[in-house]
N, C-alpha and C positions, 0 to 999 in steps of 0.2 A: 504494499500499500504506500502511496505517495505521501510525503510530508505535507501537511497543509501549508498553504501560502497565506501569509497575512500581510496586509497593507494598511498604512496610515491613511486617513482621509485626504491628507495632503499630497500623497504619492502622485506623481506625473503618469500621464498614460504610457509613456515610454518605459518608465520604471515598472509598472504593473505588467505590461506585456513581457519585458524581459524576465521578471521574476517567474511568471507563469511558464514561460517557455523553458527557462532553465530548469525548473522543477518538474517539467513535462506533465502539467496540470491545465486544465481548461477553465478553471474557476478559482478565485481567491476570495477569502474573507477580508472584509474592511472592519478594522477594530479601533476602538477608542483608546486613549492612553491607559486605561485600566486592563485593557485586553478583551473587553466585551465586544461581541460581534454587533455592528451596527449596519451591516449591509454585505453585499458581495458583487463582484464584478466577473465578467466572463471574458476569456480571451478573444472571443469572436466580436463582442461589442466593443472591447477596448481597441482592437484593430480597426473596426469599422469607424470609430470616432477619429482615430488617428488619420485615416485616408479620406475623411469627408471634407468636401470643399468648405472653405471657411466663409460663412455667410457675410462677414464684413468685407471681403474682397469683391463681392457682387457689385458694389458701387464704383470700383476702380476699373472694371472691365467694360470696355465700350461695346455698345450694341452694334454688330456690323451692319445692321439695316438702317442705322441712323446716320444721316450726313449733316455736315455742319452748313448753316445758311450762308 
Protein backbone atom coordinates (compact mmCIF):
# COMPACT_ATOMS: atom_id res chain seq x y z
CA UNK A 1 0.00 0.00 0.00
CA UNK A 2 1.26 3.47 -0.89
CA UNK A 3 2.08 5.98 1.81
CA UNK A 4 -0.61 8.66 1.96
CA UNK A 5 0.40 12.03 0.54
CA UNK A 6 -0.56 15.07 2.57
CA UNK A 7 -0.43 18.68 1.46
CA UNK A 8 -0.80 22.02 3.17
CA UNK A 9 -3.61 24.26 1.88
CA UNK A 10 -0.91 26.63 0.64
CA UNK A 11 0.76 24.00 -1.60
CA UNK A 12 1.23 25.08 -5.20
CA UNK A 13 -0.30 23.02 -8.00
CA UNK A 14 3.15 21.98 -9.21
CA UNK A 15 4.13 20.84 -5.70
CA UNK A 16 0.94 18.80 -5.37
CA UNK A 17 1.39 17.15 -8.78
CA UNK A 18 5.03 16.34 -8.06
CA UNK A 19 4.25 14.86 -4.63
CA UNK A 20 1.50 12.62 -6.01
CA UNK A 21 3.59 11.56 -9.01
CA UNK A 22 6.63 10.75 -6.87
CA UNK A 23 4.48 8.69 -4.49
CA UNK A 24 2.70 7.02 -7.44
CA UNK A 25 -0.76 7.94 -6.09
CA UNK A 26 -3.70 9.71 -7.70
CA UNK A 27 -5.05 11.51 -4.64
CA UNK A 28 -3.65 13.56 -1.76
CA UNK A 29 -5.19 14.75 1.47
CA UNK A 30 -5.08 18.45 2.32
CA UNK A 31 -4.42 18.87 6.03
CA UNK A 32 -4.48 21.76 8.48
CA UNK A 33 -1.50 22.51 10.79
CA UNK A 34 -2.88 20.04 13.35
CA UNK A 35 -2.90 17.27 10.75
CA UNK A 36 -6.68 17.09 10.39
CA UNK A 37 -7.92 16.36 6.88
CA UNK A 38 -9.74 19.38 5.46
CA UNK A 39 -10.06 18.17 1.87
CA UNK A 40 -8.40 16.27 -0.93
CA UNK A 41 -7.08 16.84 -4.43
CA UNK A 42 -6.65 14.47 -7.34
CA UNK A 43 -3.76 14.31 -9.74
CA UNK A 44 -6.13 14.60 -12.70
CA UNK A 45 -7.77 17.78 -11.37
CA UNK A 46 -4.40 19.25 -10.41
CA UNK A 47 -2.98 18.70 -13.90
CA UNK A 48 -6.18 19.98 -15.52
CA UNK A 49 -5.89 23.21 -13.52
CA UNK A 50 -2.22 23.55 -14.45
CA UNK A 51 -2.89 23.36 -18.18
CA UNK A 52 -6.16 25.32 -18.24
CA UNK A 53 -5.98 28.67 -20.00
CA UNK A 54 -5.60 31.65 -17.70
CA UNK A 55 -8.87 33.64 -17.95
CA UNK A 56 -7.00 36.87 -17.20
CA UNK A 57 -5.13 36.44 -20.49
CA UNK A 58 -8.38 36.59 -22.51
CA UNK A 59 -8.30 40.39 -22.48
CA UNK A 60 -4.77 40.39 -23.89
CA UNK A 61 -5.57 38.24 -26.94
CA UNK A 62 -6.87 40.18 -29.89
CA UNK A 63 -9.86 38.81 -31.76
CA UNK A 64 -8.61 38.03 -35.29
CA UNK A 65 -12.02 39.00 -36.67
CA UNK A 66 -11.79 42.55 -35.33
CA UNK A 67 -9.98 45.20 -37.35
CA UNK A 68 -8.89 48.64 -36.26
CA UNK A 69 -10.89 51.58 -37.60
